[in-house]
Each structure stands twice: as structure tokens, then as C-alpha cells.
N, C-alpha and C positions, 0 to 999 in steps of 0.2 A: 504477335500477341500484343494487346493493348496493355497499358500500364495497370489499369484496373483489373484486367484478367490475370495479369502476373501477380498482382498483390493477392488476389483471392486464393492463390495456391499456397500462400504462407499460413501461419498460425491463426486460428480463430480466437479472438480476444474476448468474446462475449462472456459475461458472467462476473463472478467475484474472484479477484486476485488478492491474496493476503500479502500486505507489505510486512514481512516478518520482523518482529523484534529479535535483538540479539540477547539471549540470556546470558548473564554474567553470575559467577559465584566466587566471591573473594578476589574480584579483580580480573578473573580469567574467563574465557569463553566456557560456558557450561554445555558441553557437547551433548550429554544425555538429555538435558532439557530441550535443546533445540531439535533433537531427533523426536522427542515426544511431541513437540509443538507441530512438526511436520505431519506427523500421523494424525494428530487431532484435527488439523485443517482438512486433511483429505477425508477423514470420517465425517466431517461436518459438511461435506459436499461442495467445497470450493472448487473453482475452475482452474486455478493456477496459483503459483507462489512467486513472490518477489524477494529475492535475497540481495542484501546490501543496498537497500534503498534508504530513504530519509529515516524511517522508523527503526532501522537497524543500527543507528548511531554511526554510520559509515565514517564521518569525519574523524572519529576517535579510534577507528579500527587500524591496525597495522596492515601493511600489504599481506603479510603472512596470514593474519587472522581473516582478512576478507577472502583470500583464496581458500582457506580451510572452511569457511562458512559455506561458500559456493559448493565446494566439494561434498560437504555433509548434507546440504539440502538436496542436491541432485542425487546423491547416492540413496538418501532415505526416501525421497519421492519415488525412485526406482520406476520411472516411466508412467506412474499412475496419473500424475498431472504434470503439465509443463512447468518449467522454472524460467522466470525472467531474472535477469541480473542487472543491478544498477551499475552503469559503467561511466556515467558522465562525470567530467571534471571541468575546471575552467582553463584547461590546457588541451588543445585539439589533439595534438599528437598522443598525449597520455590517454585521452579518451578513446582514440583508435586502438592503442595497444591494450587498453583494458577490455575493449569490446571483442578484440581478437582472442584474448585470453578466456573470456567468457564462452566464446563459440568453441574453443578448443576443450573447455571443461564440460560441455554438453548442454549448455543453456539453450533455450528455445527462442529467446529474444533478449534484446538489450534495452533497458530503460535509460534513456539519455537525458539527464537533467540540463537545462540550459546553463551556460557558463555563469558562474557567480563571481561577485567581487569586481572583475574587470568590465562589466557592464557593456557588452558590445551592442552595436547598432543592429537593426533587423537584418541588414545585409551580412553583418558578421555572424549573426545566429544562423542564418541560412547557409553561408559558406561552411561554417563549423560542422553542421549536420551533414551537408553534402560531402564534405571531405571524408567523414567516417563512413557514411552509407555506401559511397562509391568503392570503398576499399575493403569491404567485408561483405560476406553473404548473409550474415545474421539479420533477421527482422529487427527493425529499429522502432521503438515506441518513444515518441517525444514526451517530455515531462516539463510542463510549465507551472512553476511555483513561484511567482514574482515576490511574494512575501519573504522568501528565504534567499533567493538569488539576486534580486534587484534588476533581473532582465524578464521583461514581459514579451513572450512570443505571440505577436499579433495574428489574428485569424488569417489575414491575407498572406502572411509568411507561411503559415500552416499549409494553406492551399497550394502554394508554390511548391512546397517541399513534397507534396503528394505526387509530383512528377517522378519522384524516386520510387520505384516499385517496392523496395524493401523497407520503406517508411510506412508502417502499417497501421499506426494509431497514435493517440495521444492520451496521456494522463493530464487532464485540464484541472489544475488546483488553484485557479485564480479566485474561485468562490463565487463565480458569477454565472447564473443561468443564462443571461443574455450572451455572454461569450461562448458558452458551450453551444447554444442554439445557432449562433453565427458560424461556428466551425462546421456544425452539421450541415448547414445551408450551403457552405462553400466547397464542400467535398462530397464525393460520391459514396455509395454504400459499401465499397470495398475498404474504406478507411473507417477505423473504429475510434469513437470518442468514448473515453472512460472518465467517470467522475473521480477527482482526487480528493473529494471531501465526502465522508460517509453520509452526513445529513443531507446532502444534495443528490444522492444516488437516484432516488425515485424521480425527483423533478427533471434531472437531466435525462434519465431514460425516457421520460414522457415526451421529450422533444427530439428523440432520436438517438440518444446515447445507448451504449450497449452493455454497461456494466460499471464496475468500480474497482480501483485499487484501494483496498480497505485497510484502516487501522483496527477498527472495532472487531473485524472478523478474527483477529488474534485471539480474542476472548469469547466471541460469539460467532463462530463460523457458520452454523446452521442458520441463524438469523439472516445473515447477509446473503447466503447462497440461496435461501428460500425467497428472499425479497427479489433478488435479480432474476431468478428463474420464473417467478410469477410475472414479473414485468415483461420479460422476453416472450412469455407465453400469451401476453395480452390480458392476463388476469390482474388488472389494476385494482380491483376491490380488495383482493388478498394482499397485494403489494402495499396498499395503503394501511391495512391493519398492521402489518409488520413494521412499516415505517413509523407509525406512531407508537408502536410498543418499544422501539428502541431509540427514538429520537433523543430522549434525555440522556441515555448512556452515550450516544454519539457525541452530544455536546459536552458531557462530563470528561471524555477522553482528550478534550483540548482546553481543560480549565487552566492548565499550564502547558509549557512547551511539549509537544510530542517528541519522544515517547514516554515522557516521565509519567503521565497518568495511566497509560495502558500498561506499563510495567508494573505499577502499583496494583492495578486491577489483577494482573496476572498472579501477583503474590497472593492476593486475597482469594483467588480461586484455586491456590495450591499448585500453580503451573510452573512457577519459577520465582526467583528472588526479584525484588524491585530495583536492584542495583543498576545505577547509570554511572557513566564516566564524566569526570569533570571536563568542561565547564558546566554541564548539567548537574543539578542537585536534586535531592529527594523532595517530594511534594510538601508544601507547607501544611500545617495541621488542618486548616479550613479546607483545603483542597482534598486532603485525604478523606475527610468527612463526606465531601461532595461525591467522590468517586465511590465510596462505600455505599451511600444512599442510592446512588444511580444503579449499582449493581443489585442491590436489594430490591429495587422497584422493577427491575427488568425481568420478565418471565423466562428469558433465555439464560439468565445467570443466577437468579436468586437461590435456586436450590443447590447451587455448586459452591457457595461461599464457605470459606474456611475462616472461623470467627476467633477473635481475641488472641490469646497467648500463641496459638499455633501459627497464626498469621504474622505474629510479631507486632500486632497493634492492639494490645490489651485495652488501651484507653477508650476504644470505641465499642467495646464488647457488650457492655451492660444492657441498655434498652434495646439495642439492635438484635441481641440474641433472642429476646422475647419476640421481636417482630418477625424473625425467621421462623420461629417455632410456630407462630400463628399462621 
């Protein structure tokens, strides 16, 4: 069997994967809110869930909390959609151990971010991934996000790593359509390129990408799942309509460091609190206004807003309340 044929027997990554937030309440994991979030995502038509990724505030989770989140998400998903688990660290043996733990817990794939802080060469990145992939059976999805890691996995290195049959795709979050295009060109159809930026989902799918690992789908799962479904079906006219309807919301979710804005949005939609852990801090007042206005303007979220005192944001209730009523 060829490498491509072997890869095709693994998980189909096409569609929308939600990079789940971690709901907190008074500093602790809010398990009921997390379970509700999982159900909301599945009801919204998403293709899969990502637990313990960047959006989950993984750097400030204890090992016990991370394990519990994985357990809850897999349990609540109950086989309805696959669950991918973030297992990457800047220590190769730790990454391997976490990947094996995810496999034992029932994960469908591991999302392996490039090592951060120690800034390895392309050869180091390649050997890091190879060491993990050759020692476990779990499908591996590469995660390139140089703005956070300081390490940029180049297209040629990605192409070399596709020699490993269980390296099945990449979450490409450089924010470059050219980079995504190049990876598509250098790999075959058994390898899946997913956008790591919500606003670039449609552009990347137009050049051969197959979906997105999404932040916005936490609060608007139907929008993102409809967009990727339309693009996969070749209905780019519909996909463009959805893209333009949610573009401002996508941009608002990055007005400050992710996941601070999306957690604020979740609070405004009555889903969970906006709590984040230090060193992250709550949104600045002008950013809170920006998030609220984007939610109000988006057809997928406007009618779900919880306004004013109920959301803990009474200072922006006045004229916005009138706008919702209209």
C-alpha cells in the first residue's frame, strides 16, 4: 500500500473543527458549560472538536485539568463527531507522551503545534514530528502558528513529513494564502490543509484547502459549518455570502489576544463567563464595544445576545438594546 493510500484510511478532516474554549467559573473549570458547548457545536453541524488547543488556554491548564477536559469532551461528543486533542509541546518526549495519552483517552487525532521558545531548525522540526509519528498510531495534524511559536514550518518540510502515513494534515495559521497554496501544490489529495484563520477559510478552500480549525465556530457553529459545507460542495456563491456575513465577526474575535474576545462573546451570548487566566486579562472597554457591535451586526448571533445587566455589561446596554429590538 502506498503512503497516500494508507493515509486515506485515516480520519477525514474536511469541514469545520471547533477549537473549543475552556469555560471557567470562579477560577475553576466549568464542566456543565463545557458539556453544553460541545452539544451546541454538534447541533450546529460542525465536523469535529479540538480540545486543549490554543483557544483552550492550554498553557495555563494543569495536567489534571487538561486530562479532565479531554475526558469531558470525548464523553459528551459520544461518538457523534471526532475529537482532536492538542498534544504539542516544545519537548519531544513530552509531546510523544501526551499524544499517547490522547490516543488512550479515545482521541481521533492529535494536533501537534511546532515547538515554541527553543526555535528549532527545519531539520529539528522534521525530526520532532517524525519521532512522535513513528511511535504512535494516532493520526497527526501539524499546527503551524509562527506568531505564537517563533518556529515556521516551511512548505518543503511539510511535504517531506507527508512521507509519514499518519501525518494526515496541517492547521496552517501563518495567515498567508500563498503559503497555503504552496502546501496544497506540494502535497497530494490525501493530505488535508485546514485554515487556522477564520477569515481566510474561504480563500484557502478556493485554492484546495478542505476546511478550518475555527475560533468563531465556538459562538457561530452553523455559520462556519455552512460555509465549509458550501465550499466543499462547490457552491462558492453561497460560501461567499456567508463569508461576507461573518467577516467582521471573524476580525472582531482577534481584536485582542485569542481567546479573550471569543470568551467575551460567549458571555454576551449567555454561553459561559468571559473569565480568562493570567497572564491574559479581560477585554479593554473599546474592545468590548467592538465585540458587542460585531455580534449585533452578524445575522448568526444578533438574535442570541443577552444584553446589559444579565451579561454583566450594563454600560453598553442603552442604545444597543434599541438596535436589537429593531
